[in-house]
N, CA, C and O of each residue as an XYZ file, in Angstrom:
532
protein
N      -6.234      8.822     -1.860
C      -5.121      9.737     -2.036
C      -3.980      9.091     -2.816
O      -3.306      9.752     -3.606
N      -3.767      7.783     -2.588
C      -2.687      7.121     -3.313
C      -2.979      7.091     -4.803
O      -2.064      7.223     -5.615
N      -4.237      6.919     -5.169
C      -4.617      6.933     -6.578
C      -4.293      8.260     -7.228
O      -3.852      8.301     -8.377
N      -4.507      9.346     -6.504
C      -4.201     10.677     -7.033
C      -2.709     10.816     -7.296
O      -2.306     11.389     -8.308
N      -1.887     10.296     -6.390
C      -0.430     10.342     -6.581
C      -0.047      9.553     -7.827
O       0.783     10.001     -8.618
N      -0.647      8.381     -8.003
C      -0.321      7.571     -9.184
C      -0.794      8.235    -10.480
O      -0.116      8.136    -11.503
N      -1.921      8.894    -10.451
C      -2.376      9.649    -11.627
C      -1.387     10.769    -11.935
O      -1.018     10.982    -13.090
N      -0.963     11.478    -10.900
C       0.028     12.560    -11.061
C       1.304     12.022    -11.711
O       1.827     12.628    -12.647
N       1.808     10.885    -11.217
C       3.015     10.298    -11.799
C       2.771      9.839    -13.231
O       3.635     10.016    -14.090
N       1.601      9.250    -13.502
C       1.295      8.783    -14.857
C       1.232      9.940    -15.850
O       1.547      9.776    -17.028
N       0.824     11.105    -15.364
C       0.748     12.286    -16.236
C       2.090     13.002    -16.373
O       2.177     14.036    -17.036
N       3.135     12.454    -15.749
C       4.476     13.026    -15.912
C       5.015     13.750    -14.700
O       6.128     14.274    -14.755
N       4.272     13.802    -13.607
C       4.767     14.445    -12.400
C       5.956     13.706    -11.818
O       6.085     12.494    -11.988
N       6.825     14.434    -11.135
C       8.039     13.817    -10.603
C       8.214     13.996     -9.100
O       9.160     13.451     -8.530
N       7.338     14.738     -8.446
C       7.456     14.931     -7.000
C       7.307     13.586     -6.292
O       6.348     12.854     -6.541
N       8.241     13.264     -5.422
C       8.211     11.998     -4.708
C       8.941     10.872     -5.422
O       9.001      9.749     -4.920
N       9.496     11.167     -6.590
C      10.284     10.189     -7.337
C      11.757     10.578     -7.258
O      12.077     11.741     -7.011
N      12.662      9.611     -7.468
C      14.086      9.960     -7.477
C      14.382     11.035     -8.522
O      13.711     11.115     -9.551
N      15.364     11.835     -8.255
C      15.751     12.920     -9.161
C      16.005     12.379    -10.561
O      16.751     11.418    -10.750
N      15.369     13.017    -11.536
C      15.547     12.644    -12.935
C      14.705     11.470    -13.395
O      14.747     11.111    -14.572
N      13.943     10.865    -12.502
C      13.121      9.712    -12.877
C      11.754     10.186    -13.322
O      11.113     10.989    -12.644
N      11.311      9.686    -14.461
C       9.979      9.958    -14.990
C       9.354      8.612    -15.331
O      10.000      7.764    -15.945
N       8.108      8.415    -14.938
C       7.441      7.132    -15.148
C       7.474      6.694    -16.609
O       7.667      5.511    -16.891
N       7.290      7.621    -17.537
C       7.229      7.278    -18.958
C       8.528      6.675    -19.462
O       8.532      5.992    -20.487
N       9.637      6.914    -18.762
C      10.932      6.405    -19.195
C      11.126      4.920    -18.897
O      12.020      4.286    -19.457
N      10.298      4.367    -18.025
C      10.432      2.967    -17.633
C       9.064      2.301    -17.824
O       8.195      2.398    -16.958
N       8.884      1.633    -18.947
C       7.576      1.086    -19.321
C       7.019      0.111    -18.280
O       5.843      0.225    -17.935
N       7.808     -0.848    -17.759
C       7.221     -1.747    -16.755
C       6.718     -1.015    -15.498
O       5.653     -1.340    -14.973
N       7.473     -0.046    -15.031
C       7.048      0.714    -13.847
C       5.853      1.595    -14.197
O       4.947      1.759    -13.380
N       5.842      2.160    -15.392
C       4.704      2.968    -15.830
C       3.437      2.119    -15.892
O       2.371      2.563    -15.465
N       3.550      0.895    -16.425
C       2.384      0.003    -16.508
C       1.906     -0.371    -15.098
O       0.703     -0.421    -14.842
N       2.843     -0.630    -14.192
C       2.469     -0.934    -12.803
C       1.760      0.264    -12.175
O       0.822      0.097    -11.396
N       2.208      1.460    -12.513
C       1.574      2.673    -12.003
C       0.141      2.787    -12.517
O      -0.759      3.160    -11.765
N      -0.074      2.469    -13.787
C      -1.426      2.521    -14.358
C      -2.344      1.477    -13.717
O      -3.528      1.740    -13.507
N      -1.807      0.304    -13.407
C      -2.598     -0.730    -12.737
C      -2.924     -0.301    -11.305
O      -3.993     -0.616    -10.783
N      -1.995      0.420    -10.677
C      -2.192      0.854     -9.285
C      -3.359      1.831     -9.143
O      -3.992      1.882     -8.089
N      -3.649      2.594    -10.171
C      -4.703      3.609    -10.075
C      -6.069      2.975     -9.764
O      -6.689      3.366     -8.775
N      -6.562      2.022    -10.555
C      -7.855      1.432    -10.186
C      -7.776      0.601     -8.907
O      -8.755      0.525     -8.165
N      -6.630     -0.022     -8.636
C      -6.496     -0.784     -7.396
C      -6.620      0.115     -6.169
O      -7.167     -0.297     -5.146
N      -6.115      1.333     -6.271
C      -6.276      2.294     -5.170
C      -7.753      2.621     -4.969
O      -8.211      2.766     -3.835
N      -8.488      2.737     -6.055
C      -9.930      2.979     -5.949
C     -10.652      1.816     -5.280
O     -11.534      2.025     -4.446
N     -10.280      0.592     -5.644
C     -10.880     -0.591     -5.022
C     -10.540     -0.625     -3.531
O     -11.402     -0.927     -2.705
N      -9.291     -0.317     -3.186
C      -8.893     -0.295     -1.774
C      -9.679      0.760     -0.999
O     -10.052      0.540      0.153
N      -9.928      1.898     -1.629
C     -10.714      2.946     -0.960
C     -12.145      2.470     -0.715
O     -12.697      2.702      0.361
N     -12.745      1.811     -1.694
C     -14.101      1.276     -1.520
C     -14.130      0.209     -0.430
O     -15.077      0.141      0.354
N     -13.093     -0.623     -0.383
C     -13.013     -1.640      0.659
C     -12.891     -0.995      2.036
O     -13.524     -1.446      2.991
N     -12.087      0.049      2.142
C     -11.945      0.752      3.425
C     -13.286      1.335      3.870
O     -13.630      1.288      5.050
N     -14.027      1.879      2.929
C     -15.356      2.419      3.261
C     -16.277      1.292      3.728
O     -16.994      1.449      4.716
N     -16.261      0.154      3.023
C     -17.101     -0.980      3.401
C     -16.750     -1.492      4.801
O     -17.639     -1.855      5.571
N     -15.462     -1.520      5.128
C     -15.034     -1.981      6.447
C     -15.414     -1.009      7.562
O     -15.501     -1.394      8.728
N     -15.635      0.237      7.201
C     -15.950      1.246      8.219
C     -17.449      1.342      8.513
O     -17.858      2.053      9.431
N     -18.259      0.633      7.742
C     -19.719      0.685      7.926
C     -20.208     -0.544      8.679
O     -19.474     -1.515      8.864
N     -21.456     -0.480      9.106
C     -22.068     -1.627      9.776
C     -22.159     -2.786      8.790
O     -22.490     -2.584      7.621
N     -21.868     -3.994      9.254
C     -21.922     -5.146      8.345
C     -23.332     -5.413      7.839
O     -24.287     -5.355      8.613
N     -23.475     -5.707      6.539
C     -24.794     -6.076      6.015
C     -25.136     -7.496      6.451
O     -24.275     -8.222      6.949
N     -26.370     -7.884      6.267
C     -26.779     -9.236      6.650
C     -26.413    -10.223      5.541
O     -26.093     -9.827      4.420
N     -26.466    -11.499      5.869
C     -26.176    -12.544      4.892
C     -24.702    -12.902      4.867
O     -23.987    -12.742      5.856
N     -24.260    -13.393      3.710
C     -22.867    -13.826      3.556
C     -21.918    -12.697      3.196
O     -20.708    -12.832      3.377
N     -22.423    -11.620      2.705
C     -21.563    -10.523      2.233
C     -20.598     -9.994      3.281
O     -19.473     -9.649      2.919
N     -20.964     -9.906      4.559
C     -19.986     -9.370      5.504
C     -18.715    -10.213      5.576
O     -17.629     -9.680      5.804
N     -18.845    -11.519      5.383
C     -17.659    -12.373      5.440
C     -16.777    -12.167      4.216
O     -15.558    -12.314      4.305
N     -17.370    -11.829      3.077
C     -16.577    -11.515      1.884
C     -15.813    -10.207      2.075
O     -14.645    -10.093      1.703
N     -16.498     -9.221      2.665
C     -15.837     -7.937      2.949
C     -14.699     -8.166      3.942
O     -13.605     -7.627      3.773
N     -14.959     -8.963      4.972
C     -13.924     -9.267      5.958
C     -12.740     -9.975      5.310
O     -11.589     -9.627      5.576
N     -13.009    -10.955      4.469
C     -11.930    -11.688      3.792
C     -11.104    -10.750      2.907
O      -9.878    -10.856      2.861
N     -11.768     -9.845      2.216
C     -11.045     -8.878      1.378
C     -10.190     -7.949      2.239
O      -9.071     -7.606      1.856
N     -10.709     -7.540      3.401
C      -9.940     -6.683      4.302
C      -8.713     -7.383      4.849
O      -7.636     -6.792      4.926
N      -8.873     -8.642      5.230
C      -7.726     -9.425      5.722
C      -6.709     -9.626      4.593
O      -5.504     -9.502      4.810
N      -7.199     -9.933      3.393
C      -6.299    -10.111      2.248
C      -5.531     -8.829      1.944
O      -4.337     -8.880      1.648
N      -6.194     -7.689      2.012
C      -5.514     -6.410      1.778
C      -4.446     -6.180      2.832
O      -3.338     -5.750      2.512
N      -4.768     -6.460      4.078
C      -3.795     -6.285      5.152
C      -2.565     -7.160      4.917
O      -1.431     -6.696      5.042
N      -2.795     -8.420      4.577
C      -1.680     -9.338      4.322
C      -0.855     -8.873      3.128
O       0.375     -8.906      3.172
N      -1.524     -8.440      2.062
C      -0.820     -7.957      0.866
C       0.062     -6.759      1.197
O       1.220     -6.699      0.784
N      -0.489     -5.809      1.940
C       0.270     -4.612      2.282
C       1.481     -4.962      3.153
O       2.574     -4.432      2.951
N       1.273     -5.862      4.127
C       2.398     -6.304      4.956
C       3.446     -7.020      4.114
O       4.643     -6.760      4.244
N       2.989     -7.926      3.247
C       3.909     -8.689      2.405
C       4.715     -7.779      1.491
O       5.855     -8.090      1.146
N       4.130     -6.666      1.101
C       4.832     -5.706      0.246
C       5.878     -4.922      1.035
O       6.951     -4.628      0.508
N       5.583     -4.582      2.283
C       6.454     -3.666      3.030
C       7.477     -4.325      3.930
O       8.594     -3.820      4.040
N       7.148     -5.422      4.574
C       8.035     -5.975      5.598
C       9.366     -6.469      5.027
O      10.405     -6.122      5.587
N       9.400     -7.262      3.942
C      10.713     -7.702      3.452
C      11.661     -6.555      3.073
O      12.820     -6.579      3.488
N      11.212     -5.545      2.296
C      12.148     -4.461      1.981
C      12.587     -3.672      3.220
O      13.747     -3.275      3.326
N      11.665     -3.449      4.147
C      12.036     -2.718      5.359
C      13.025     -3.526      6.195
O      13.976     -2.970      6.745
N      12.805     -4.824      6.291
C      13.728     -5.682      7.041
C      15.105     -5.679      6.399
O      16.112     -5.533      7.092
N      15.158     -5.837      5.086
C      16.450     -5.823      4.386
C      17.140     -4.468      4.507
O      18.364     -4.406      4.620
N      16.376     -3.396      4.484
C      16.965     -2.063      4.612
C      17.566     -1.870      5.998
O      18.644     -1.290      6.133
N      16.880     -2.350      7.021
C      17.412     -2.232      8.382
C      18.689     -3.057      8.514
O      19.667     -2.600      9.106
N      18.682     -4.269      7.966
C      19.884     -5.114      8.007
C      21.015     -4.441      7.249
O      22.149     -4.402      7.725
N      20.709     -3.911      6.066
C      21.729     -3.257      5.256
C      22.250     -1.988      5.908
O      23.432     -1.664      5.787
N      21.377     -1.269      6.596
C      21.800     -0.018      7.239
C      22.842     -0.275      8.316
O      23.637      0.609      8.635
N      22.846     -1.473      8.876
C      23.815     -1.812      9.908
C      25.199     -2.106      9.324
O      26.187     -2.146     10.058
N      25.271     -2.308      8.022
C      26.539     -2.615      7.362
C      27.270     -1.338      6.976
O      26.663     -0.284      6.786
N      28.574     -1.458      6.865
C      29.385     -0.354      6.353
C      29.207     -0.316      4.839
O      29.182     -1.364      4.194
N      29.083      0.874      4.270
C      28.888      1.008      2.829
C      27.480      0.632      2.410
O      27.280     -0.020      1.385
N      26.541      1.033      3.179
C      25.138      0.693      2.967
C      24.659      1.089      1.574
O      25.081      2.107      1.026
N      23.762      0.263      1.004
C      23.175      0.591     -0.298
C      22.156      1.725     -0.167
O      21.658      2.240     -1.168
N      21.850      2.107      1.079
C      20.878      3.179      1.276
C      21.451      4.541      0.900
O      20.844      5.581      1.157
N      22.614      4.513      0.295
C      23.244      5.755     -0.117
C      22.548      6.359     -1.328
O      22.724      7.547     -1.596
N      21.762      5.582     -2.070
C      21.091      6.132     -3.245
C      19.767      6.784     -2.849
O      19.119      6.380     -1.883
N      19.394      7.774     -3.601
C      18.133      8.484     -3.336
C      16.939      7.544     -3.469
O      15.988      7.637     -2.694
N      16.983      6.642     -4.447
C      15.891      5.691     -4.648
C      15.694      4.814     -3.414
O      14.559      4.581     -2.998
N      16.772      4.334     -2.833
C      16.675      3.481     -1.653
C      16.170      4.246     -0.445
O      15.391      3.712      0.344
N      16.601      5.483     -0.291
C      16.120      6.297      0.836
C      14.634      6.592      0.694
O      13.900      6.535      1.680
N      14.177      6.906     -0.516
C      12.751      7.152     -0.733
C      11.937      5.899     -0.417
O      10.877      5.976      0.204
N      12.440      4.755     -0.848
C      11.733      3.508     -0.591
C      11.636      3.245      0.904
O      10.560      2.928      1.412
N      12.752      3.374      1.610
C      12.776      3.075      3.045
C      12.000      4.096      3.866
O      11.287      3.725      4.798
N      12.128      5.357      3.537
C      11.561      6.412      4.378
C      10.181      6.883      3.946
O       9.475      7.506      4.739
N       9.774      6.603      2.704
C       8.491      7.118      2.217
C       7.563      5.985      1.772
O       6.511      5.776      2.377
N       7.940      5.261      0.727
C       7.012      4.307      0.127
C       6.660      3.152      1.058
O       5.484      2.929      1.345
N       7.652      2.425      1.529
C       7.388      1.219      2.326
C       6.677      1.505      3.645
O       5.815      0.717      4.033
N       6.993      2.598      4.361
C       6.216      2.869      5.573
C       4.725      3.083      5.306
O       3.896      2.738      6.147
N       4.372      3.649      4.144
C       2.954      3.811      3.815
C       2.300      2.458      3.564
O       1.149      2.249      3.946
N       3.018      1.540      2.929
C       2.488      0.189      2.752
C       2.296     -0.477      4.108
O       1.273     -1.120      4.347
N       3.269     -0.327      4.990
C       3.163     -0.912      6.328
C       1.985     -0.308      7.091
O       1.216     -1.031      7.724
N       1.848      0.999      7.030
C       0.721      1.665      7.683
C      -0.603      1.172      7.111
O      -1.556      0.946      7.857
N      -0.668      1.005      5.796
C      -1.878      0.472      5.172
C      -2.197     -0.924      5.682
O      -3.361     -1.237      5.934
N      -1.187     -1.764      5.838
C      -1.397     -3.105      6.371
C      -1.928     -3.075      7.794
O      -2.823     -3.843      8.148
N      -1.375     -2.189      8.605
C      -1.833     -2.050      9.987
C      -3.277     -1.554     10.019
O      -4.106     -2.097     10.748
N      -3.573     -0.529      9.235
C      -4.917      0.049      9.248
C      -5.962     -0.907      8.684
O      -7.058     -1.012      9.236
N      -5.643     -1.607      7.591
C      -6.597     -2.581      7.062
C      -6.793     -3.731      8.047
O      -7.905     -4.234      8.201
N      -5.724     -4.144      8.710
C      -5.850     -5.189      9.718
C      -6.738     -4.753     10.873
O      -7.587     -5.516     11.334
N      -6.539     -3.524     11.340
C      -7.369     -3.000     12.438
C      -8.824     -2.859     12.002
O      -9.735     -3.179     12.765
N      -9.044     -2.385     10.780
C     -10.417     -2.232     10.282
C     -11.090     -3.594     10.132
O     -12.269     -3.747     10.452
N     -10.340     -4.582      9.646
C     -10.904     -5.927      9.497
C     -11.231     -6.520     10.866
O     -12.264     -7.169     11.027
N     -10.368     -6.306     11.843
C     -10.634     -6.813     13.193
C     -11.890     -6.174     13.775
O     -12.729     -6.853     14.366
N     -12.007     -4.870     13.600
C     -13.194     -4.151     14.097
C     -14.456     -4.633     13.378
O     -15.501     -4.821     14.000
N     -14.347     -4.831     12.064
C     -15.486     -5.302     11.272
C     -15.881     -6.710     11.719
O     -17.070     -7.011     11.828
N     -14.903     -7.568     11.978
C     -15.184     -8.924     12.465
C     -15.933     -8.869     13.794
O     -16.898     -9.603     14.005
N     -15.484     -8.006     14.672
C     -16.160     -7.860     15.963
C     -17.609     -7.418     15.776
O     -18.495     -7.874     16.499
N     -17.855     -6.532     14.811
C     -19.219     -6.063     14.539
C     -20.077     -7.200     13.962
O     -21.269     -7.287     14.256
N     -19.468     -8.070     13.140
C     -20.211     -9.198     12.588
C     -20.632    -10.145     13.714
O     -21.778    -10.590     13.768
N     -19.712    -10.438     14.589
C     -19.977    -11.368     15.677
C     -21.034    -10.799     16.628
O     -21.880    -11.535     17.136
N     -20.978     -9.480     16.866
C     -21.926     -8.844     17.785
C     -23.339     -8.789     17.209
O     -24.310     -8.681     17.958
N     -23.459     -8.862     15.880
C     -24.808     -8.734     15.298
C     -25.512    -10.039     15.116
O     -26.646    -10.068     14.639
């Protein structure tokens, strides 16, 4: 689903973006959006692999390592901005007054955090299945 959102934004869609922001107007962010599309596909394939019975041989450990790496990446992406936003929200004159900051805190970063939690849980379950087999 995240890949579909990135395709929508790459094609010029603006839903879920700050008012007046279009991906094409910011080349570095547009390029990051284009890179995110295939990465979302890889993450989806990894999620499917983690949800199935582990294959025999060394491959299950590679799938497990990729799942743990995805979980760590997602956490590393979300926790620092969320922590800083919570600290900033406690201050008078918070920077969360901008629409971009509110979208990041309330929409984007929680999805990254949720992804980290879910990939971590899937990797833990997959590890348990490897050990049991």
